[in-house]
TILO-302191 format. One line per 2 residues: their letters; for each residue x, y, z of C-alpha. Coordinates in Angstrom, 3 decimals. Example, Ala and Ser with C-alpha at 12.3 -4.5 7.8 and 13.67 -1.06 7.14 Angstrom:
! TILO-302191
as = 12.300,-4.500,7.800; 13.670,-1.060,7.140
***
This chain:
! TILO-302191
ml = 151.174,67.210,55.240; 153.902,67.071,52.531
cf = 156.687,69.599,51.850; 158.059,69.012,48.332
vt = 161.517,70.727,47.524; 162.810,70.949,44.337
vg = 166.225,72.501,42.984; 165.756,71.177,39.400
st = 168.656,69.993,37.174; 171.098,72.392,38.942
ef = 173.104,72.614,42.031; 171.529,74.645,44.765
da = 173.128,73.507,48.055; 172.197,76.975,49.978
li = 168.500,75.881,49.486; 169.043,72.145,50.410
rt = 171.587,73.576,53.618; 168.657,76.081,54.662
vi = 165.370,73.501,54.276; 167.278,70.933,56.530
eq = 168.373,73.757,59.268; 166.488,73.012,62.380
kc = 164.904,76.851,62.443; 163.674,75.921,58.926
le = 162.209,72.407,60.051; 160.875,73.911,63.210
sl = 158.938,76.373,60.953; 157.591,73.605,58.770
ne = 156.558,71.398,61.614; 154.438,74.686,63.348
ig = 152.399,74.910,59.891; 151.734,71.019,60.088
it = 154.292,69.324,57.588; 155.128,65.794,58.498
dl = 156.782,64.981,55.627; 159.606,66.412,53.576
li = 160.570,65.063,49.993; 163.686,66.881,48.530
qm = 164.728,66.674,44.858; 168.278,67.885,45.203
gr = 169.516,67.900,41.519; 173.641,67.771,41.339
gk = 173.811,68.905,45.056; 176.468,67.937,47.141
vk = 174.994,68.417,50.229; 175.018,65.153,52.320
le = 171.162,64.036,53.488; 169.757,61.356,55.419
kv = 166.563,59.673,55.518; 165.865,60.528,58.740
nr = 163.030,62.275,61.128; 164.319,65.602,62.597
cg = 161.993,67.745,64.451; 158.968,65.530,63.741
in = 159.506,65.806,60.326; 160.139,62.580,58.055
id = 162.868,63.836,55.400; 163.463,61.501,52.229
yy = 165.262,62.735,49.157; 166.409,61.933,45.421
cy = 168.637,63.475,42.729; 166.635,63.197,39.727
kd = 163.525,61.861,38.508; 161.956,61.466,34.754
di = 159.015,63.463,36.005; 158.442,65.422,39.271
lq = 154.804,66.272,38.386; 153.703,63.287,40.761
di = 155.509,64.852,43.451; 154.048,68.205,42.713
ra = 150.717,67.024,43.024; 151.044,65.016,45.827
ad = 152.742,68.408,48.185; 150.797,70.463,50.304
li = 153.187,73.230,49.869; 156.587,73.519,47.213
ig = 159.474,75.222,47.791; 161.666,75.280,44.822
ha = 164.127,77.212,42.665; 162.984,80.023,40.332
ga = 163.087,78.529,37.021; 160.603,79.099,34.693
gt = 159.750,75.294,33.877; 159.351,74.567,37.470
cl = 157.327,78.038,38.390; 154.981,77.024,35.574
ev = 154.322,73.539,36.493; 153.695,74.011,40.174
lr = 151.280,77.388,39.168; 149.378,75.050,36.747
ck = 148.681,72.654,39.754; 147.736,75.455,41.821
kp = 149.783,74.452,45.016; 150.910,76.929,47.555
fv = 154.617,77.880,46.263; 157.614,79.664,47.963
vv = 160.327,80.400,45.744; 163.897,80.659,46.674
vn = 166.393,82.778,44.657; 169.818,81.336,43.748
ee = 171.562,84.288,44.487; 174.982,82.462,42.875
lm = 173.521,82.726,39.524; 175.520,85.331,37.056
dn = 172.661,86.370,35.111; 169.616,86.512,37.759
hq = 166.820,86.305,35.327; 165.157,83.732,37.959
we = 164.862,86.619,40.314; 162.821,88.825,37.532
la = 160.510,86.235,37.266; 160.155,85.261,40.635
er = 159.692,88.900,41.292; 157.150,89.669,39.151
lh = 155.059,86.354,39.871; 155.334,87.679,43.714
el = 154.004,90.659,42.494; 150.821,89.463,40.938
gh = 150.104,87.315,44.004; 150.967,83.910,42.815
if = 154.112,82.843,44.812; 156.087,83.954,47.561
ct = 159.358,84.664,46.850; 162.607,84.822,49.168
kp = 166.129,84.230,49.801; 167.583,81.091,51.569
nd = 168.250,83.218,54.816; 164.700,84.595,55.159
la = 162.893,81.217,54.239; 162.182,80.098,57.696
ei = 160.376,83.173,58.546; 158.250,83.184,55.212
ir = 157.177,79.799,55.853; 155.299,80.650,59.078
sp = 153.350,83.077,57.034; 149.722,82.013,56.848
ei = 149.611,83.949,53.430; 151.862,81.391,51.575
fk = 148.387,79.421,51.475; 146.653,82.291,50.061
rk = 148.384,83.166,47.271; 146.014,84.040,44.043
pf = 145.506,81.222,41.728; 147.146,81.363,38.495
ag = 144.627,81.472,35.402; 146.973,80.174,32.836
pd = 147.547,81.489,29.171; 145.112,83.352,27.077
ys = 145.543,82.400,23.654; 142.469,84.565,22.421
al = 144.681,87.418,21.570; 146.994,84.845,19.478
an = 143.619,83.206,17.899; 142.314,86.942,16.937
av = 145.848,87.911,15.596; 145.630,84.968,13.372
lq = 142.060,85.401,12.068; 142.692,88.989,11.197
hm = 145.726,88.254,9.326; 143.642,85.373,7.301
gi = 140.958,88.230,6.508; 138.479,86.407,8.670
dd = 136.017,88.670,10.662; 135.688,87.108,13.884
t = 132.314,89.208,14.755
***
């Protein structure tokens, strides 16, 4: 099983350091993860392509499109950027969002918390990641239905004076 970790275009070394710690790797191994692919952005953490705790670790900084990696993964761990959240939710993948506590205006926490409340993702801080990974509930989240455009369509029709009944 593959776990894909993404930090987007920013630096989120706290997440990278956490995910390669022994206790986190052991948690991933316990749930059957055999491969860990890390998209590390502008991170400064020194990574090696190695096997630790029974997990093959690979990494890269950037790609033009990470959608292929998201689709290939059995579990996604990532930052709470809106674009990343939407891509993962659309692919209906188990998603553990790790909030970057170093951001000044932490709008990402609000988004992650709301998606967690709706049952679509798990939301945590770096220090709690290893424990969250062990929860079988991460694979039982509610699928994301996507947007409902009917309200917009109805408003446009009404504005144009077209009765849709």
